[in-house]
Every structure is written in C-alpha cells, then in structure tokens.
C-alpha positions in Angstrom: 58.6 21.7 -8.6 60.8 23.8 -10.9 61.1 27.4 -11.9 59.8 28.3 -15.4 62.7 29.3 -17.6 60.8 32.4 -18.8 60.3 33.6 -15.3 64.0 33.1 -14.4 64.9 35.0 -17.6 62.6 37.8 -16.7 64.0 38.1 -13.2 67.6 37.6 -14.1 70.0 39.5 -11.8 67.4 39.7 -9.0 68.2 36.4 -7.3 71.0 33.8 -6.8 70.9 30.1 -6.2 72.8 28.8 -3.2 71.7 25.2 -3.9 70.1 23.7 -7.0 68.7 20.2 -7.5 71.2 17.5 -8.7 68.4 15.9 -10.8 67.3 18.0 -13.7 64.1 16.0 -14.6 61.0 16.9 -12.6 60.3 14.6 -9.7 56.7 13.9 -11.0 57.9 13.0 -14.5 56.0 10.0 -15.8 58.0 6.9 -16.4 57.3 5.2 -19.8 57.8 1.8 -18.1 55.2 2.7 -15.5 52.7 3.9 -18.1 53.1 0.7 -20.1 52.7 -1.6 -17.1 49.7 0.2 -15.8 48.1 0.1 -19.2 48.7 -3.6 -19.5 47.2 -4.3 -16.0 44.1 -2.2 -16.6 43.4 -3.8 -19.9 43.9 -7.3 -18.5 41.6 -6.6 -15.5 38.9 -5.0 -17.7 38.9 -8.1 -19.9 39.3 -10.8 -17.3 37.6 -9.3 -14.3 38.1 -10.3 -10.7 40.3 -13.3 -11.5 42.9 -11.0 -12.9 42.6 -8.8 -9.8 43.4 -11.8 -7.7 46.4 -12.8 -9.9 47.9 -9.4 -9.5 47.2 -9.4 -5.8 49.1 -12.7 -5.4 52.0 -11.6 -7.6 52.5 -8.1 -6.1 51.2 -8.4 -2.6 51.4 -12.1 -1.8 47.6 -12.2 -1.2 46.3 -15.7 -1.9 42.7 -15.7 -0.7 39.6 -15.0 -2.9 38.1 -13.1 0.0 39.4 -9.6 -0.1 36.7 -7.8 1.9 37.1 -7.2 5.6 34.3 -8.2 8.0 32.6 -5.2 9.6 33.6 -6.5 13.0 37.3 -6.4 12.1 37.0 -2.8 10.9 34.9 -1.7 14.0 37.3 -3.4 16.5 40.5 -2.0 14.9 40.8 0.7 17.5 41.0 -1.8 20.3 44.2 -3.1 18.8 45.9 0.2 19.0 47.8 2.0 21.8 45.4 4.3 23.6 47.5 7.5 22.7 47.4 6.6 19.0 43.7 5.8 19.1 43.1 9.2 20.8 45.2 11.0 18.2 43.3 9.3 15.3 40.0 10.3 16.9 41.1 13.9 17.2 42.3 14.1 13.6 39.1 12.5 12.2 36.9 14.9 14.1 38.9 18.0 13.2 38.9 17.1 9.5 35.2 16.5 9.4 34.5 19.7 11.3 36.4 21.7 8.8 34.7 19.9 5.9 31.3 20.6 7.5 32.2 24.3 7.6 33.0 24.2 3.9 29.8 22.4 3.2 27.7 25.0 5.0 29.1 27.7 2.7 27.9 25.8 -0.4 24.2 26.6 -0.4 21.4 25.8 -2.9 19.9 29.0 -4.4 17.3 30.2 -6.9 17.1 33.6 -8.4 14.7 35.4 -10.7 16.9 36.8 -13.5 13.9 38.5 -15.1 10.1 38.4 -14.5 9.1 34.8 -14.9 12.7 33.5 -15.5 13.9 31.5 -12.6 17.3 29.8 -12.4 19.1 28.1 -9.6 21.5 25.4 -8.5 21.4 22.5 -6.1 24.5 20.8 -4.6 24.1 17.0 -5.1 26.7 14.6 -3.9 28.1 11.9 -6.2 26.7 8.5 -5.3 29.7 6.2 -5.0 33.3 7.0 -4.1 36.3 4.6 -4.0 39.2 5.7 -1.7 42.7 4.3 -1.9 44.4 4.2 1.6 48.2 3.8 1.3 49.8 1.6 3.9 53.4 1.0 2.6 56.6 1.8 4.5 54.8 4.9 5.9 51.1 4.1 6.4 49.3 7.4 5.8 46.9 7.1 8.6 45.2 10.5 8.0 44.3 9.7 4.3 41.0 8.3 5.4 40.1 11.5 7.1 40.8 13.5 3.9 39.0 11.1 1.5 36.4 8.9 3.2 35.5 11.4 6.0 35.2 14.4 3.7 33.2 12.4 1.2 30.8 11.4 3.9 30.5 14.9 5.2 29.6 16.0 1.6 26.7 13.4 1.8 28.1 10.7 -0.5 25.9 7.6 0.3 28.5 4.9 -0.4 32.2 5.1 0.2 34.3 2.0 -0.2 38.1 1.8 0.4 41.0 -0.4 -0.6 44.2 -0.7 1.4 47.2 -2.9 0.7 48.0 -5.9 3.0 50.8 -5.7 5.4 53.6 -8.3 5.3 51.7 -10.5 7.6 48.6 -10.3 5.3 46.5 -8.2 7.5 45.3 -4.6 7.0 47.0 -1.8 9.0 44.8 -1.3 12.1 45.6 2.5 12.4 44.5 2.9 8.7 41.4 0.8 9.4 40.4 2.7 12.5 40.8 6.0 10.7 38.5 4.7 7.9 36.0 3.4 10.5 35.8 6.7 12.2 35.5 8.4 8.9 32.3 6.4 8.1 33.6 4.0 5.5 31.0 1.5 4.2 33.2 -1.4 3.1 37.0 -2.0 3.1 38.9 -4.4 0.9 42.5 -5.6 1.3 43.8 -4.8 -2.1 46.7 -2.7 -3.2 48.0 -0.7 -6.2 46.6 -0.7 -9.7 44.4 -3.8 -9.1 42.6 -2.0 -6.3 41.7 1.0 -8.4 40.7 -1.1 -11.3 38.5 -3.3 -9.1 36.7 -0.2 -7.8 36.4 1.5 -11.1 35.1 -1.6 -13.0 32.7 -2.7 -10.3 34.5 -6.0 -9.5 33.9 -5.9 -5.7 30.4 -7.2 -5.6 28.7 -3.9 -6.2 28.4 -1.2 -8.9 31.4 0.7 -10.2 32.4 3.8 -8.2 31.8 7.2 -9.8 35.0 8.7 -8.4 38.4 7.6 -7.2 40.3 9.5 -4.6 43.5 9.1 -2.5 47.3 9.2 -2.8 49.6 6.4 -3.8 52.8 5.5 -5.6 53.7 6.2 -9.2 51.6 3.2 -10.3 48.6 4.3 -8.4 48.9 7.9 -9.8 49.2 6.5 -13.4 46.2 4.2 -12.9 44.1 7.2 -11.8 45.3 9.1 -14.9 44.3 6.3 -17.2 41.0 5.6 -15.5 40.0 9.3 -15.7 36.9 9.5 -17.9 35.8 6.0 -16.8 35.5 7.6 -13.4 36.2 11.0 -11.9 39.4 11.5 -9.8 40.4 13.9 -7.2 43.7 15.1 -8.8 46.9 13.8 -10.3 49.4 14.1 -7.5 53.1 13.3 -7.7 55.7 13.2 -4.9 55.0 15.4 -1.9 56.5 18.9 -2.1 57.3 21.6 0.4 58.5 25.2 -0.1 59.4 27.8 2.5 59.6 31.6 2.2 61.8 32.9 5.0 63.5 36.2 5.9 66.3 37.1 8.4 63.9 36.7 11.3 63.3 33.0 10.7 64.5 30.2 12.9 67.0 28.2 10.7 66.5 25.0 12.7 62.7 25.1 12.3 63.0 25.9 8.6 65.4 23.0 8.1 63.2 20.6 10.1 60.2 21.5 8.1 62.0 21.0 4.8 63.2 17.6 5.9 59.7 16.8 7.2 58.3 16.6 3.7 61.5 15.3 2.1 61.0 12.3 4.3 58.0 11.3 2.2 60.3 9.9 -0.5 63.6 10.2 -2.2 62.1 12.2 -5.0 60.2 14.7 -2.8 61.2 18.3 -3.7 62.0 20.8 -0.9 62.7 24.5 -1.7 63.7 27.5 0.3 63.3 31.1 -1.0 64.8 33.7 1.3 65.6 37.4 1.2 68.6 36.7 3.5 71.7 35.0 2.2 72.9 34.3 5.8 69.7 32.6 6.7 69.9 30.5 3.5 73.4 29.3 4.4 72.3 28.6 8.0 69.5 26.4 6.8 71.8 24.4 4.5 74.2 23.8 7.4 71.3 23.0 9.7 69.9 20.4 7.3 73.3 18.7 7.2 73.4 18.7 11.0 69.9 17.3 11.4 70.4 14.6 8.7 73.3 13.3 10.8 70.9 12.0 13.4 67.7 11.6 11.5 66.4 8.0 11.5 65.0 8.5 7.9 68.1 10.2 6.6 68.4 7.7 3.8 65.1 9.0 2.3 65.1 12.6 3.3 68.8 13.1 2.6 68.5 11.7 -0.9 65.5 13.9 -1.6 67.3 17.0 -0.3 70.5 16.2 -2.3 68.7 15.5 -5.6 65.6 17.8 -5.4 66.4 20.4 -2.8 67.0 24.0 -3.6 67.8 27.3 -1.9 67.3 30.6 -3.7 68.1 34.1 -2.4 65.9 36.9 -3.7 66.8 40.6 -3.7 63.5 41.6 -2.1 60.2 40.2 -1.0 58.5 41.1 -4.3 61.0 38.9 -6.2 60.6 36.2 -3.5 56.9 36.1 -4.0 57.1 36.1 -7.8 59.5 33.1 -7.6 57.3 31.2 -5.2 54.2 31.7 -7.3 56.2 30.3 -10.2 57.1 27.2 -8.2 53.4 26.8 -7.1 54.3 24.3 -4.4 51.9 21.7 -2.8 52.7 22.9 0.7 54.0 26.5 1.4 55.3 27.7 4.7 55.9 31.4 5.4 58.4 32.3 8.2 58.8 36.1 8.0 58.3 39.4 9.9 55.3 40.2 7.7 53.4 36.9 7.0 50.2 38.8 6.2 51.9 40.6 3.3 52.9 37.3 1.7 49.4 35.8 2.4 47.8 38.6 0.5 50.3 38.5 -2.3 50.7 34.8 -3.0 48.2 32.9 -5.0 49.8 29.6 -6.3 50.0 26.9 -3.6 48.0 23.8 -2.5 47.8 25.0 1.1 49.7 27.7 3.0 51.1 27.6 6.5 51.6 31.0 8.1 54.2 31.6 10.8 56.8 29.5 12.5 54.2 27.6 14.6 52.3 26.3 11.5 54.2 23.2 10.3 52.9 21.2 7.4 52.9 18.0 9.6 49.9 19.4 11.5 47.9 19.2 8.3 49.5 16.0 7.1 48.3 14.1 10.2 44.8 15.7 10.2 45.2 17.9 13.2 44.8 21.2 11.4 41.5 20.1 9.8 42.5 21.1 6.3 42.8 18.5 3.5 46.3 17.2 2.6 45.3 15.9 -0.8 46.8 18.7 -2.8 48.1 19.5 -6.3 51.8 19.0 -7.1 54.2 19.6 -10.0 52.9 23.1 -10.6 49.2 22.1 -10.6 48.5 24.7 -7.9 48.7 27.3 -10.7 45.3 26.2 -11.9 43.8 23.7 -9.4 42.9 23.5 -5.7 43.2 20.5 -3.4 40.5 18.0 -2.5 37.7 19.4 -0.5 34.0 18.8 0.3 33.1 20.6 -2.9 34.8 18.0 -5.1 32.3 15.4 -4.0 29.3 17.7 -4.9 27.8 18.5 -8.3 26.4 22.0 -8.5 23.4 21.0 -10.7 21.7 24.0 -12.3 18.0 24.2 -13.3 15.7 26.6 -15.1 12.0 27.2 -14.6 10.4 29.6 -17.1 6.9 30.9 -17.2 4.9 31.8 -20.3 5.2 35.4 -19.5 9.0 35.2 -19.8 8.9 33.7 -23.2 9.1 37.0 -25.0 12.3 37.8 -23.1 14.0 34.7 -24.4 12.6 33.3 -27.6 13.2 36.2 -30.0 16.9 36.5 -29.1 17.3 32.7 -29.3 15.7 32.7 -32.7 18.0 35.4 -33.9 21.2 33.7 -32.7 20.1 30.2 -33.9 19.2 31.6 -37.4 22.5 33.3 -37.7 24.2 29.9 -36.9 22.0 28.0 -39.3 20.6 25.9 -36.5 17.0 25.6 -37.6 15.9 23.1 -35.0 17.1 25.3 -32.2 15.2 28.2 -33.7 12.1 26.1 -34.0 12.0 25.3 -30.3 11.7 29.1 -29.6 9.4 29.8 -32.5 6.9 27.2 -31.4 6.7 28.6 -27.9 6.1 32.1 -29.3 3.3 30.7 -31.5 1.7 29.0 -28.5 2.0 32.2 -26.5 0.0 34.0 -29.2 -2.6 31.1 -29.3 -3.2 30.3 -25.6 -6.2 28.2 -26.3 -3.9 25.6 -28.0 -1.9 25.2 -24.7 -3.6 23.2 -22.0 -1.0 23.8 -19.3 
C-alpha cells in the first residue's frame, strides 16, 4: 500500500508526511525464494500425486497419517467442544454473512430481453460446481474465513464445497474453524495445510474430482500457490498482507483511530496501516496514542513491527487532497472518521470495503458480524477489482434465441463485416440462413 510517484508529484505542496514507512519495498512484494519453492512443490505434487502431498504434510506440518479427511461426526460435534459464548458468536457471524450474501444473490436475476422482433437474448446465473476453500489456522486462526468462503459459496448455490485447514500442534483441526465450516455448509474437510492443500484440491487428489475454484486467505506460500494454479482453476483474488487506512479530521477520536490502525497491523509484521488527515494536531495525537497503546498491547511484537516498518501518517491541505491521496492508496480496508462521512463515501471509489463513522471498526467485518465479506483486494488491487462476494461463484451465462423472422436483421450485417475481414466461413453461416429464408420449403423446422 504505497502512493504512486506520479500522484505525489502532481499533488506536491498540498500535503506533508508526519511518518513514512521504514521499509521501502511493498509489503506484498513477491519473494523469489517463495516463488521457486512453490513452483517446485506444485510440480512435484502434479507428477507424484497424493504421496507427494503426504510427504510435504509430514515435513511441514508433522502430519504422519495417510488419512487426512475428518469424519463428518467430528465436524458436526466441533461446536460442543467450544465455550458457549464462542459457539454463540460463531453462529451469529455465520448467519449474518449468509444473510448478506443472500441479499446480494437476490439482486442477481436471470433475464431475457427482445432486442429486436424475433431476436431474444438473455443471461442465467449458474454456480460453479466445485469449490475448494483454504481455512487458515496458524498463530491466529481466522475463524470467520469459513463464513466468507464456504458459506457464501453455498449461498450462491455451489453444490460441492470442500475445505482444507492445517493441523494444530497436537495434530487436530481447530474446533472453532471446524464449527464455522460446519455451520457454513461445508461438504468435506481435510487436515492439510499450505501449498500441498491447494495442490491436492486443484489436482483432484482427495478422492474426488478437481475443484473448479480455490478461495481463501493464507500466508505468502498459499498466495503464491494460488497465483501459479490460476488457469488450472479459478481463484478469488491474490491477496497480500492485510491493510488498513483511515481518513480522519479534527473531530476524530485519536484513541479510536490508533486502536483501529493497530487492529489490522496485528495481522502480521508486514501489514500496512495508513492515516490521512486534514488535521496535523490529530495526526500527531494518533502517533502518540499508538505508542501509548503499544506499551500494553499483548501483540505489540507484531503490531509494533508493522507500524514501525509499514505505518504512515500524511496530512492533506484539504479534504479533496485527502480523498485523492486515499484513492491512490486504494486500501483493502478504509475507515472514515470525519464530520462529513457522506461526502467521502460519495467521493471515494478505490477500496476493498469502507467503514463509515467511528462506530464502524474493521474488526466487525473481520469476525463476520457486519455480514460483509472480508476477502478483499490488497496492494492497490482495489483500483480495478472488488472483494469476494456471492457473484464470484456465479457464471452469468448468456444465450440467444433467434427466429427466422429476425434473420434479415442480422445476416446481412454479419456478411458485410465478415467479408471485410476475409472470414469466408463466418459469412457463409449468415448467407446460408438468408438462402433458407428465401426457400422456406427446404427448411423443415
């Protein structure tokens, strides 16, 4: 998450930096060593199949059994092994996410239109058949990931959704992650992590057909595996480290702004966090408040490193400059803490998801309580792409139905264009239909 040099040059003199990142390379920069390792692993697994998957599982996750699939009873009973308050929270997040996805699905309707007499065209929204979801469960198990991937896919109507999640140190799957997947409607769950999990789903090595699409977040190796497998399967998006940016003016609460910046910096030591403000005093307050909160934060080793190396504070001369700078950053998560949030909502267009007002923290979406999807574009991807949603699992398949009476509206123009291109066979398909139209007796249907 960096400013574009051309934009900084164009706006020169209308902003100042109070803090810049210590690391100049982008956080999502691809590591050549990661690329090479993932390429080697995928090639080996494609050649050697499930045996290679098991070797990597043993080497990387200390998994020694050939049986990687969880029994349905273990998945279904996962909630009973959780504290009741955690179970209730997971149930709430699962329902909220599926409710929002259902609203999105209801807005995507099949249609047919008559473009001209006898010329009918339309589209049907058809779900993909098989989806593979990766459910992270490392130092910070992302419990809500199943809501966003498995649950939304099922709401879209995907018939088969399988999931892989890495084993915990004791060899079991994380019960909170399992329960979230169970509530989301998962069909099968496998205890597999990392590159070997994605390869096994993509290559059809788990006792069933290959999946058509891979979704879900993960570390740099998982992200690179998705990049290299794209084409073999579809993917949701290429996401790097989690990002947050805040626009705030002099009315903002510095403590809340600082807390929300650290809330996303906590994801990892290379997670960018940026503040753009129209108030220098607010910017300085936030910097001081971040230092104060880090002094007692249990995850200060992660969030502090992220803030030091990838954090930034920029002061804009006015709100127009602030909005221009923020659209250039195109953050994954964008919070707005100002006296006129609606103005920014109307003006801004480059972000994964926007959180309006001081009561709308990113964590509400991260944990599934806001209903919106937290699988979002990073590293500037919001300039051209949106996050995962129910529509990503649907194919808007078009169709045409043309009557003989409409032939004269289509065929002559098609012949003219085809002849100009030198595409004789295209021209012939239209010419033959014109001929049959003139000789109806030769057409028996």
